[in-house]
PDB file of N, CA, C and O in Angstrom:
ATOM      1  N   MET A   1     147.246  90.784 123.526  1.00  0.00           N
ATOM      2  CA  MET A   1     146.241  89.970 122.868  1.00  0.00           C
ATOM      3  C   MET A   1     145.492  90.827 121.841  1.00  0.00           C
ATOM      4  O   MET A   1     145.053  91.935 122.150  1.00  0.00           O
ATOM      5  N   TYR A   2     145.354  90.315 120.647  1.00  0.00           N
ATOM      6  CA  TYR A   2     144.694  91.011 119.562  1.00  0.00           C
ATOM      7  C   TYR A   2     143.292  90.450 119.355  1.00  0.00           C
ATOM      8  O   TYR A   2     143.024  89.283 119.642  1.00  0.00           O
ATOM      9  N   LYS A   3     142.422  91.286 118.862  1.00  0.00           N
ATOM     10  CA  LYS A   3     141.088  90.849 118.458  1.00  0.00           C
ATOM     11  C   LYS A   3     141.179  90.525 116.973  1.00  0.00           C
ATOM     12  O   LYS A   3     141.736  91.309 116.205  1.00  0.00           O
ATOM     13  N   VAL A   4     140.642  89.388 116.560  1.00  0.00           N
ATOM     14  CA  VAL A   4     140.689  88.979 115.158  1.00  0.00           C
ATOM     15  C   VAL A   4     139.292  89.108 114.564  1.00  0.00           C
ATOM     16  O   VAL A   4     138.319  88.597 115.120  1.00  0.00           O
ATOM     17  N   ALA A   5     139.203  89.795 113.428  1.00  0.00           N
ATOM     18  CA  ALA A   5     137.939  89.961 112.714  1.00  0.00           C
ATOM     19  C   ALA A   5     138.109  89.423 111.302  1.00  0.00           C
ATOM     20  O   ALA A   5     139.162  89.595 110.688  1.00  0.00           O
ATOM     21  N   PHE A   6     137.084  88.779 110.796  1.00  0.00           N
ATOM     22  CA  PHE A   6     137.103  88.245 109.439  1.00  0.00           C
ATOM     23  C   PHE A   6     136.268  89.127 108.532  1.00  0.00           C
ATOM     24  O   PHE A   6     135.182  89.567 108.908  1.00  0.00           O
ATOM     25  N   GLU A   7     136.778  89.384 107.336  1.00  0.00           N
ATOM     26  CA  GLU A   7     135.919  89.954 106.310  1.00  0.00           C
ATOM     27  C   GLU A   7     135.012  88.825 105.838  1.00  0.00           C
ATOM     28  O   GLU A   7     135.369  87.652 105.950  1.00  0.00           O
ATOM     29  N   LYS A   8     133.851  89.169 105.315  1.00  0.00           N
ATOM     30  CA  LYS A   8     132.851  88.168 104.929  1.00  0.00           C
ATOM     31  C   LYS A   8     133.413  87.153 103.934  1.00  0.00           C
ATOM     32  O   LYS A   8     133.167  85.954 104.069  1.00  0.00           O
ATOM     33  N   GLU A   9     134.162  87.620 102.940  1.00  0.00           N
ATOM     34  CA  GLU A   9     134.751  86.720 101.937  1.00  0.00           C
ATOM     35  C   GLU A   9     135.761  85.765 102.567  1.00  0.00           C
ATOM     36  O   GLU A   9     135.803  84.584 102.223  1.00  0.00           O
ATOM     37  N   ALA A  10     136.573  86.276 103.486  1.00  0.00           N
ATOM     38  CA  ALA A  10     137.577  85.436 104.136  1.00  0.00           C
ATOM     39  C   ALA A  10     136.905  84.345 104.962  1.00  0.00           C
ATOM     40  O   ALA A  10     137.385  83.212 105.011  1.00  0.00           O
ATOM     41  N   GLU A  11     135.801  84.687 105.606  1.00  0.00           N
ATOM     42  CA  GLU A  11     135.073  83.690 106.390  1.00  0.00           C
ATOM     43  C   GLU A  11     134.529  82.587 105.478  1.00  0.00           C
ATOM     44  O   GLU A  11     134.593  81.408 105.825  1.00  0.00           O
ATOM     45  N   LYS A  12     134.004  82.960 104.331  1.00  0.00           N
ATOM     46  CA  LYS A  12     133.499  81.978 103.365  1.00  0.00           C
ATOM     47  C   LYS A  12     134.631  81.080 102.875  1.00  0.00           C
ATOM     48  O   LYS A  12     134.468  79.863 102.776  1.00  0.00           O
ATOM     49  N   GLU A  13     135.785  81.689 102.567  1.00  0.00           N
ATOM     50  CA  GLU A  13     136.933  80.909 102.091  1.00  0.00           C
ATOM     51  C   GLU A  13     137.390  79.918 103.162  1.00  0.00           C
ATOM     52  O   GLU A  13     137.734  78.777 102.856  1.00  0.00           O
ATOM     53  N   PHE A  14     137.389  80.368 104.422  1.00  0.00           N
ATOM     54  CA  PHE A  14     137.805  79.490 105.522  1.00  0.00           C
ATOM     55  C   PHE A  14     136.846  78.309 105.648  1.00  0.00           C
ATOM     56  O   PHE A  14     137.288  77.173 105.819  1.00  0.00           O
ATOM     57  N   LEU A  15     135.558  78.558 105.566  1.00  0.00           N
ATOM     58  CA  LEU A  15     134.567  77.495 105.726  1.00  0.00           C
ATOM     59  C   LEU A  15     134.580  76.501 104.564  1.00  0.00           C
ATOM     60  O   LEU A  15     134.118  75.372 104.726  1.00  0.00           O
ATOM     61  N   LYS A  16     135.094  76.891 103.403  1.00  0.00           N
ATOM     62  CA  LYS A  16     135.182  75.995 102.247  1.00  0.00           C
ATOM     63  C   LYS A  16     136.366  75.025 102.341  1.00  0.00           C
ATOM     64  O   LYS A  16     136.389  74.013 101.640  1.00  0.00           O
ATOM     65  N   LEU A  17     137.347  75.324 103.197  1.00  0.00           N
ATOM     66  CA  LEU A  17     138.525  74.469 103.312  1.00  0.00           C
ATOM     67  C   LEU A  17     138.149  73.127 103.923  1.00  0.00           C
ATOM     68  O   LEU A  17     137.171  73.025 104.663  1.00  0.00           O
ATOM     69  N   ASP A  18     138.944  72.080 103.606  1.00  0.00           N
ATOM     70  CA  ASP A  18     138.706  70.797 104.251  1.00  0.00           C
ATOM     71  C   ASP A  18     139.124  70.886 105.719  1.00  0.00           C
ATOM     72  O   ASP A  18     139.810  71.829 106.115  1.00  0.00           O
ATOM     73  N   SER A  19     138.716  69.921 106.513  1.00  0.00           N
ATOM     74  CA  SER A  19     138.879  70.026 107.975  1.00  0.00           C
ATOM     75  C   SER A  19     140.343  70.101 108.410  1.00  0.00           C
ATOM     76  O   SER A  19     140.662  70.826 109.353  1.00  0.00           O
ATOM     77  N   SER A  20     141.239  69.366 107.744  1.00  0.00           N
ATOM     78  CA  SER A  20     142.649  69.412 108.150  1.00  0.00           C
ATOM     79  C   SER A  20     143.249  70.791 107.853  1.00  0.00           C
ATOM     80  O   SER A  20     144.027  71.313 108.652  1.00  0.00           O
ATOM     81  N   ALA A  21     142.893  71.373 106.720  1.00  0.00           N
ATOM     82  CA  ALA A  21     143.381  72.709 106.380  1.00  0.00           C
ATOM     83  C   ALA A  21     142.778  73.740 107.334  1.00  0.00           C
ATOM     84  O   ALA A  21     143.458  74.687 107.728  1.00  0.00           O
ATOM     85  N   GLN A  22     141.517  73.566 107.704  1.00  0.00           N
ATOM     86  CA  GLN A  22     140.878  74.485 108.650  1.00  0.00           C
ATOM     87  C   GLN A  22     141.597  74.469 109.990  1.00  0.00           C
ATOM     88  O   GLN A  22     141.797  75.519 110.600  1.00  0.00           O
ATOM     89  N   LYS A  23     141.989  73.278 110.455  1.00  0.00           N
ATOM     90  CA  LYS A  23     142.695  73.180 111.739  1.00  0.00           C
ATOM     91  C   LYS A  23     144.036  73.901 111.671  1.00  0.00           C
ATOM     92  O   LYS A  23     144.409  74.613 112.604  1.00  0.00           O
ATOM     93  N   LEU A  24     144.756  73.720 110.576  1.00  0.00           N
ATOM     94  CA  LEU A  24     146.057  74.364 110.409  1.00  0.00           C
ATOM     95  C   LEU A  24     145.903  75.888 110.357  1.00  0.00           C
ATOM     96  O   LEU A  24     146.634  76.613 111.031  1.00  0.00           O
ATOM     97  N   VAL A  25     144.955  76.362 109.558  1.00  0.00           N
ATOM     98  CA  VAL A  25     144.723  77.804 109.439  1.00  0.00           C
ATOM     99  C   VAL A  25     144.251  78.377 110.775  1.00  0.00           C
ATOM    100  O   VAL A  25     144.664  79.469 111.163  1.00  0.00           O
ATOM    101  N   ALA A  26     143.388  77.643 111.477  1.00  0.00           N
ATOM    102  CA  ALA A  26     142.890  78.114 112.778  1.00  0.00           C
ATOM    103  C   ALA A  26     144.026  78.245 113.784  1.00  0.00           C
ATOM    104  O   ALA A  26     144.039  79.184 114.580  1.00  0.00           O
ATOM    105  N   SER A  27     144.979  77.316 113.759  1.00  0.00           N
ATOM    106  CA  SER A  27     146.117  77.412 114.690  1.00  0.00           C
ATOM    107  C   SER A  27     146.966  78.647 114.377  1.00  0.00           C
ATOM    108  O   SER A  27     147.485  79.292 115.288  1.00  0.00           O
ATOM    109  N   LYS A  28     147.106  78.972 113.092  1.00  0.00           N
ATOM    110  CA  LYS A  28     147.870  80.168 112.705  1.00  0.00           C
ATOM    111  C   LYS A  28     147.122  81.439 113.097  1.00  0.00           C
ATOM    112  O   LYS A  28     147.746  82.432 113.473  1.00  0.00           O
ATOM    113  N   ILE A  29     145.797  81.418 113.011  1.00  0.00           N
ATOM    114  CA  ILE A  29     145.004  82.573 113.412  1.00  0.00           C
ATOM    115  C   ILE A  29     145.116  82.781 114.921  1.00  0.00           C
ATOM    116  O   ILE A  29     145.147  83.918 115.392  1.00  0.00           O
ATOM    117  N   ILE A  30     145.177  81.690 115.675  1.00  0.00           N
ATOM    118  CA  ILE A  30     145.378  81.797 117.128  1.00  0.00           C
ATOM    119  C   ILE A  30     146.747  82.404 117.416  1.00  0.00           C
ATOM    120  O   ILE A  30     146.888  83.198 118.346  1.00  0.00           O
ATOM    121  N   ASP A  31     147.766  82.035 116.620  1.00  0.00           N
ATOM    122  CA  ASP A  31     149.089  82.661 116.752  1.00  0.00           C
ATOM    123  C   ASP A  31     148.988  84.174 116.551  1.00  0.00           C
ATOM    124  O   ASP A  31     149.579  84.951 117.301  1.00  0.00           O
ATOM    125  N   LEU A  32     148.231  84.579 115.527  1.00  0.00           N
ATOM    126  CA  LEU A  32     148.043  86.012 115.289  1.00  0.00           C
ATOM    127  C   LEU A  32     147.368  86.674 116.486  1.00  0.00           C
ATOM    128  O   LEU A  32     147.765  87.757 116.916  1.00  0.00           O
ATOM    129  N   GLN A  33     146.352  86.017 117.011  1.00  0.00           N
ATOM    130  CA  GLN A  33     145.614  86.565 118.148  1.00  0.00           C
ATOM    131  C   GLN A  33     146.528  86.751 119.351  1.00  0.00           C
ATOM    132  O   GLN A  33     146.353  87.688 120.130  1.00  0.00           O
ATOM    133  N   ASN A  34     147.493  85.867 119.502  1.00  0.00           N
ATOM    134  CA  ASN A  34     148.438  85.940 120.622  1.00  0.00           C
ATOM    135  C   ASN A  34     149.614  86.873 120.347  1.00  0.00           C
ATOM    136  O   ASN A  34     150.478  87.048 121.206  1.00  0.00           O
ATOM    137  N   GLY A  35     149.653  87.466 119.170  1.00  0.00           N
ATOM    138  CA  GLY A  35     150.714  88.423 118.851  1.00  0.00           C
ATOM    139  C   GLY A  35     151.970  87.802 118.292  1.00  0.00           C
ATOM    140  O   GLY A  35     153.020  88.444 118.290  1.00  0.00           O
ATOM    141  N   ASN A  36     151.895  86.564 117.813  1.00  0.00           N
ATOM    142  CA  ASN A  36     153.053  85.891 117.231  1.00  0.00           C
ATOM    143  C   ASN A  36     153.102  86.203 115.734  1.00  0.00           C
ATOM    144  O   ASN A  36     152.398  85.583 114.936  1.00  0.00           O
ATOM    145  N   PHE A  37     153.941  87.171 115.366  1.00  0.00           N
ATOM    146  CA  PHE A  37     154.057  87.589 113.972  1.00  0.00           C
ATOM    147  C   PHE A  37     155.361  87.120 113.342  1.00  0.00           C
ATOM    148  O   PHE A  37     155.765  87.652 112.308  1.00  0.00           O
ATOM    149  N   SER A  38     156.031  86.137 113.939  1.00  0.00           N
ATOM    150  CA  SER A  38     157.306  85.676 113.400  1.00  0.00           C
ATOM    151  C   SER A  38     157.102  85.055 112.015  1.00  0.00           C
ATOM    152  O   SER A  38     156.108  84.373 111.767  1.00  0.00           O
ATOM    153  N   ASN A  39     158.034  85.298 111.144  1.00  0.00           N
ATOM    154  CA  ASN A  39     158.051  84.805 109.768  1.00  0.00           C
ATOM    155  C   ASN A  39     156.934  85.368 108.891  1.00  0.00           C
ATOM    156  O   ASN A  39     156.749  84.900 107.768  1.00  0.00           O
ATOM    157  N   ASP A  40     156.194  86.349 109.371  1.00  0.00           N
ATOM    158  CA  ASP A  40     155.172  86.994 108.541  1.00  0.00           C
ATOM    159  C   ASP A  40     155.865  88.019 107.658  1.00  0.00           C
ATOM    160  O   ASP A  40     156.784  88.710 108.096  1.00  0.00           O
ATOM    161  N   LYS A  41     155.422  88.113 106.423  1.00  0.00           N
ATOM    162  CA  LYS A  41     156.071  89.021 105.486  1.00  0.00           C
ATOM    163  C   LYS A  41     155.129  90.146 105.093  1.00  0.00           C
ATOM    164  O   LYS A  41     153.948  89.914 104.834  1.00  0.00           O
ATOM    165  N   PRO A  42     155.653  91.368 105.049  1.00  0.00           N
ATOM    166  CA  PRO A  42     154.829  92.470 104.527  1.00  0.00           C
ATOM    167  C   PRO A  42     154.697  92.323 103.014  1.00  0.00           C
ATOM    168  O   PRO A  42     155.647  91.932 102.336  1.00  0.00           O
ATOM    169  N   LEU A  43     153.536  92.633 102.501  1.00  0.00           N
ATOM    170  CA  LEU A  43     153.308  92.533 101.061  1.00  0.00           C
ATOM    171  C   LEU A  43     153.685  93.830 100.371  1.00  0.00           C
ATOM    172  O   LEU A  43     153.754  94.885 101.002  1.00  0.00           O
ATOM    173  N   LYS A  44     153.927  93.746  99.080  1.00  0.00           N
ATOM    174  CA  LYS A  44     154.358  94.900  98.297  1.00  0.00           C
ATOM    175  C   LYS A  44     153.316  95.232  97.242  1.00  0.00           C
ATOM    176  O   LYS A  44     152.322  94.522  97.090  1.00  0.00           O
ATOM    177  N   GLY A  45     153.548  96.299  96.527  1.00  0.00           N
ATOM    178  CA  GLY A  45     152.689  96.676  95.412  1.00  0.00           C
ATOM    179  C   GLY A  45     151.309  97.112  95.871  1.00  0.00           C
ATOM    180  O   GLY A  45     151.176  97.887  96.818  1.00  0.00           O
ATOM    181  N   LYS A  46     150.283  96.609  95.195  1.00  0.00           N
ATOM    182  CA  LYS A  46     148.919  97.024  95.512  1.00  0.00           C
ATOM    183  C   LYS A  46     148.449  96.515  96.870  1.00  0.00           C
ATOM    184  O   LYS A  46     147.433  96.984  97.383  1.00  0.00           O
ATOM    185  N   HIS A  47     149.166  95.569  97.458  1.00  0.00           N
ATOM    186  CA  HIS A  47     148.813  95.024  98.767  1.00  0.00           C
ATOM    187  C   HIS A  47     149.664  95.622  99.890  1.00  0.00           C
ATOM    188  O   HIS A  47     149.691  95.084 100.997  1.00  0.00           O
ATOM    189  N   LYS A  48     150.348  96.715  99.615  1.00  0.00           N
ATOM    190  CA  LYS A  48     151.222  97.335 100.603  1.00  0.00           C
ATOM    191  C   LYS A  48     150.435  97.675 101.870  1.00  0.00           C
ATOM    192  O   LYS A  48     149.319  98.189 101.798  1.00  0.00           O
ATOM    193  N   GLY A  49     151.024  97.386 103.017  1.00  0.00           N
ATOM    194  CA  GLY A  49     150.365  97.631 104.298  1.00  0.00           C
ATOM    195  C   GLY A  49     149.726  96.379 104.871  1.00  0.00           C
ATOM    196  O   GLY A  49     149.327  96.357 106.035  1.00  0.00           O
ATOM    197  N   LYS A  50     149.627  95.327 104.050  1.00  0.00           N
ATOM    198  CA  LYS A  50     149.063  94.056 104.499  1.00  0.00           C
ATOM    199  C   LYS A  50     150.197  93.078 104.749  1.00  0.00           C
ATOM    200  O   LYS A  50     151.320  93.283 104.289  1.00  0.00           O
ATOM    201  N   PHE A  51     149.898  92.019 105.479  1.00  0.00           N
ATOM    202  CA  PHE A  51     150.892  91.008 105.806  1.00  0.00           C
ATOM    203  C   PHE A  51     150.398  89.632 105.395  1.00  0.00           C
ATOM    204  O   PHE A  51     149.202  89.410 105.204  1.00  0.00           O
ATOM    205  N   ARG A  52     151.354  88.708 105.263  1.00  0.00           N
ATOM    206  CA  ARG A  52     151.065  87.344 104.864  1.00  0.00           C
ATOM    207  C   ARG A  52     151.571  86.388 105.930  1.00  0.00           C
ATOM    208  O   ARG A  52     152.696  86.523 106.410  1.00  0.00           O
ATOM    209  N   LYS A  53     150.747  85.427 106.297  1.00  0.00           N
ATOM    210  CA  LYS A  53     151.168  84.360 107.204  1.00  0.00           C
ATOM    211  C   LYS A  53     150.978  83.031 106.489  1.00  0.00           C
ATOM    212  O   LYS A  53     149.920  82.766 105.917  1.00  0.00           O
ATOM    213  N   ARG A  54     152.010  82.200 106.525  1.00  0.00           N
ATOM    214  CA  ARG A  54     151.950  80.889 105.887  1.00  0.00           C
ATOM    215  C   ARG A  54     151.214  79.899 106.777  1.00  0.00           C
ATOM    216  O   ARG A  54     151.388  79.886 107.995  1.00  0.00           O
ATOM    217  N   ALA A  55     150.387  79.070 106.144  1.00  0.00           N
ATOM    218  CA  ALA A  55     149.717  77.969 106.821  1.00  0.00           C
ATOM    219  C   ALA A  55     149.733  76.793 105.847  1.00  0.00           C
ATOM    220  O   ALA A  55     148.741  76.532 105.167  1.00  0.00           O
ATOM    221  N   GLY A  56     150.859  76.086 105.783  1.00  0.00           N
ATOM    222  CA  GLY A  56     151.015  75.012 104.805  1.00  0.00           C
ATOM    223  C   GLY A  56     150.992  75.591 103.405  1.00  0.00           C
ATOM    224  O   GLY A  56     151.772  76.490 103.090  1.00  0.00           O
ATOM    225  N   ASN A  57     150.103  75.081 102.560  1.00  0.00           N
ATOM    226  CA  ASN A  57     149.973  75.594 101.193  1.00  0.00           C
ATOM    227  C   ASN A  57     149.008  76.761 101.104  1.00  0.00           C
ATOM    228  O   ASN A  57     148.732  77.259 100.013  1.00  0.00           O
ATOM    229  N   TYR A  58     148.499  77.194 102.229  1.00  0.00           N
ATOM    230  CA  TYR A  58     147.554  78.299 102.256  1.00  0.00           C
ATOM    231  C   TYR A  58     148.221  79.549 102.814  1.00  0.00           C
ATOM    232  O   TYR A  58     149.215  79.471 103.536  1.00  0.00           O
ATOM    233  N   ARG A  59     147.660  80.695 102.468  1.00  0.00           N
ATOM    234  CA  ARG A  59     148.172  81.965 102.955  1.00  0.00           C
ATOM    235  C   ARG A  59     147.041  82.739 103.596  1.00  0.00           C
ATOM    236  O   ARG A  59     145.920  82.770 103.088  1.00  0.00           O
ATOM    237  N   ILE A  60     147.351  83.361 104.715  1.00  0.00           N
ATOM    238  CA  ILE A  60     146.402  84.221 105.407  1.00  0.00           C
ATOM    239  C   ILE A  60     146.868  85.650 105.171  1.00  0.00           C
ATOM    240  O   ILE A  60     147.961  86.025 105.596  1.00  0.00           O
ATOM    241  N   ILE A  61     146.061  86.436 104.506  1.00  0.00           N
ATOM    242  CA  ILE A  61     146.385  87.835 104.243  1.00  0.00           C
ATOM    243  C   ILE A  61     145.636  88.650 105.287  1.00  0.00           C
ATOM    244  O   ILE A  61     144.419  88.534 105.426  1.00  0.00           O
ATOM    245  N   TYR A  62     146.380  89.481 106.022  1.00  0.00           N
ATOM    246  CA  TYR A  62     145.739  90.237 107.093  1.00  0.00           C
ATOM    247  C   TYR A  62     146.268  91.649 107.175  1.00  0.00           C
ATOM    248  O   TYR A  62     147.325  91.979 106.638  1.00  0.00           O
ATOM    249  N   LEU A  63     145.499  92.470 107.865  1.00  0.00           N
ATOM    250  CA  LEU A  63     145.825  93.871 108.087  1.00  0.00           C
ATOM    251  C   LEU A  63     145.894  94.076 109.592  1.00  0.00           C
ATOM    252  O   LEU A  63     144.951  93.750 110.312  1.00  0.00           O
ATOM    253  N   LYS A  64     147.017  94.619 110.069  1.00  0.00           N
ATOM    254  CA  LYS A  64     147.203  94.843 111.499  1.00  0.00           C
ATOM    255  C   LYS A  64     146.995  96.328 111.785  1.00  0.00           C
ATOM    256  O   LYS A  64     147.715  97.184 111.270  1.00  0.00           O
ATOM    257  N   GLU A  65     146.001  96.611 112.612  1.00  0.00           N
ATOM    258  CA  GLU A  65     145.711  97.991 112.983  1.00  0.00           C
ATOM    259  C   GLU A  65     146.328  98.244 114.353  1.00  0.00           C
ATOM    260  O   GLU A  65     145.781  97.834 115.377  1.00  0.00           O
ATOM    261  N   ASN A  66     147.476  98.926 114.360  1.00  0.00           N
ATOM    262  CA  ASN A  66     148.303  99.064 115.561  1.00  0.00           C
ATOM    263  C   ASN A  66     147.585  99.685 116.750  1.00  0.00           C
ATOM    264  O   ASN A  66     147.690  99.169 117.862  1.00  0.00           O
ATOM    265  N   ASN A  67     146.868 100.762 116.549  1.00  0.00           N
ATOM    266  CA  ASN A  67     146.280 101.483 117.667  1.00  0.00           C
ATOM    267  C   ASN A  67     145.187 100.692 118.366  1.00  0.00           C
ATOM    268  O   ASN A  67     145.024 100.801 119.581  1.00  0.00           O
ATOM    269  N   LEU A  68     144.435  99.897 117.610  1.00  0.00           N
ATOM    270  CA  LEU A  68     143.264  99.230 118.159  1.00  0.00           C
ATOM    271  C   LEU A  68     143.520  97.773 118.558  1.00  0.00           C
ATOM    272  O   LEU A  68     142.650  97.137 119.153  1.00  0.00           O
ATOM    273  N   LEU A  69     144.690  97.247 118.243  1.00  0.00           N
ATOM    274  CA  LEU A  69     145.001  95.841 118.465  1.00  0.00           C
ATOM    275  C   LEU A  69     143.963  94.948 117.799  1.00  0.00           C
ATOM    276  O   LEU A  69     143.457  94.001 118.401  1.00  0.00           O
ATOM    277  N   VAL A  70     143.656  95.269 116.546  1.00  0.00           N
ATOM    278  CA  VAL A  70     142.703  94.491 115.760  1.00  0.00           C
ATOM    279  C   VAL A  70     143.428  93.939 114.539  1.00  0.00           C
ATOM    280  O   VAL A  70     144.180  94.654 113.877  1.00  0.00           O
ATOM    281  N   ILE A  71     143.198  92.679 114.250  1.00  0.00           N
ATOM    282  CA  ILE A  71     143.731  92.055 113.044  1.00  0.00           C
ATOM    283  C   ILE A  71     142.537  91.672 112.189  1.00  0.00           C
ATOM    284  O   ILE A  71     141.669  90.920 112.633  1.00  0.00           O
ATOM    285  N   THR A  72     142.487  92.182 110.973  1.00  0.00           N
ATOM    286  CA  THR A  72     141.401  91.864 110.055  1.00  0.00           C
ATOM    287  C   THR A  72     141.900  90.848 109.042  1.00  0.00           C
ATOM    288  O   THR A  72     142.822  91.129 108.276  1.00  0.00           O
ATOM    289  N   ILE A  73     141.298  89.674 109.035  1.00  0.00           N
ATOM    290  CA  ILE A  73     141.649  88.648 108.060  1.00  0.00           C
ATOM    291  C   ILE A  73     140.957  89.017 106.756  1.00  0.00           C
ATOM    292  O   ILE A  73     139.730  89.086 106.692  1.00  0.00           O
ATOM    293  N   ILE A  74     141.749  89.255 105.717  1.00  0.00           N
ATOM    294  CA  ILE A  74     141.216  89.713 104.444  1.00  0.00           C
ATOM    295  C   ILE A  74     140.984  88.553 103.496  1.00  0.00           C
ATOM    296  O   ILE A  74     139.989  88.532 102.772  1.00  0.00           O
ATOM    297  N   ARG A  75     141.890  87.590 103.495  1.00  0.00           N
ATOM    298  CA  ARG A  75     141.813  86.523 102.502  1.00  0.00           C
ATOM    299  C   ARG A  75     142.460  85.272 103.054  1.00  0.00           C
ATOM    300  O   ARG A  75     143.485  85.349 103.732  1.00  0.00           O
ATOM    301  N   ILE A  76     141.875  84.117 102.772  1.00  0.00           N
ATOM    302  CA  ILE A  76     142.481  82.818 103.053  1.00  0.00           C
ATOM    303  C   ILE A  76     142.312  81.998 101.783  1.00  0.00           C
ATOM    304  O   ILE A  76     141.189  81.682 101.392  1.00  0.00           O
ATOM    305  N   ALA A  77     143.415  81.655 101.143  1.00  0.00           N
ATOM    306  CA  ALA A  77     143.329  80.932  99.887  1.00  0.00           C
ATOM    307  C   ALA A  77     144.617  80.155  99.649  1.00  0.00           C
ATOM    308  O   ALA A  77     145.631  80.375 100.313  1.00  0.00           O
ATOM    309  N   HIS A  78     144.550  79.241  98.683  1.00  0.00           N
ATOM    310  CA  HIS A  78     145.727  78.475  98.305  1.00  0.00           C
ATOM    311  C   HIS A  78     146.786  79.429  97.770  1.00  0.00           C
ATOM    312  O   HIS A  78     146.456  80.456  97.176  1.00  0.00           O
ATOM    313  N   ARG A  79     148.037  79.098  97.975  1.00  0.00           N
ATOM    314  CA  ARG A  79     149.116  80.022  97.644  1.00  0.00           C
ATOM    315  C   ARG A  79     149.169  80.392  96.170  1.00  0.00           C
ATOM    316  O   ARG A  79     149.674  81.463  95.832  1.00  0.00           O
ATOM    317  N   LYS A  80     148.666  79.543  95.284  1.00  0.00           N
ATOM    318  CA  LYS A  80     148.738  79.878  93.851  1.00  0.00           C
ATOM    319  C   LYS A  80     147.650  80.850  93.425  1.00  0.00           C
ATOM    320  O   LYS A  80     147.723  81.398  92.325  1.00  0.00           O
ATOM    321  N   GLU A  81     146.638  81.082  94.266  1.00  0.00           N
ATOM    322  CA  GLU A  81     145.561  81.982  93.855  1.00  0.00           C
ATOM    323  C   GLU A  81     145.274  83.088  94.843  1.00  0.00           C
ATOM    324  O   GLU A  81     144.292  83.811  94.677  1.00  0.00           O
ATOM    325  N   VAL A  82     146.104  83.248  95.877  1.00  0.00           N
ATOM    326  CA  VAL A  82     145.796  84.200  96.938  1.00  0.00           C
ATOM    327  C   VAL A  82     146.047  85.657  96.555  1.00  0.00           C
ATOM    328  O   VAL A  82     145.367  86.553  97.056  1.00  0.00           O
ATOM    329  N   TYR A  83     147.008  85.899  95.681  1.00  0.00           N
ATOM    330  CA  TYR A  83     147.358  87.280  95.351  1.00  0.00           C
ATOM    331  C   TYR A  83     146.601  87.711  94.127  1.00  0.00           C
ATOM    332  O   TYR A  83     146.751  88.847  93.676  1.00  0.00           O
TER     333      TYR A  83
END
């Protein structure tokens, strides 16, 4: 089981989503908390070391800290503006 932490900006982005998108993103965050990283892709370039999880048209950008079992949610945004 992982501990999930939000960066302040990511929390604001999550709260701005409509309720149906919030439910979908929240279910994906629960998957992360339970250690389900299937279909997550590592990012390249300036985002190297971070991972992406799909949630419909939204993307959850996160950083997995192996030693501490902490997942930091960095960004939640629509797929056309997340990177």
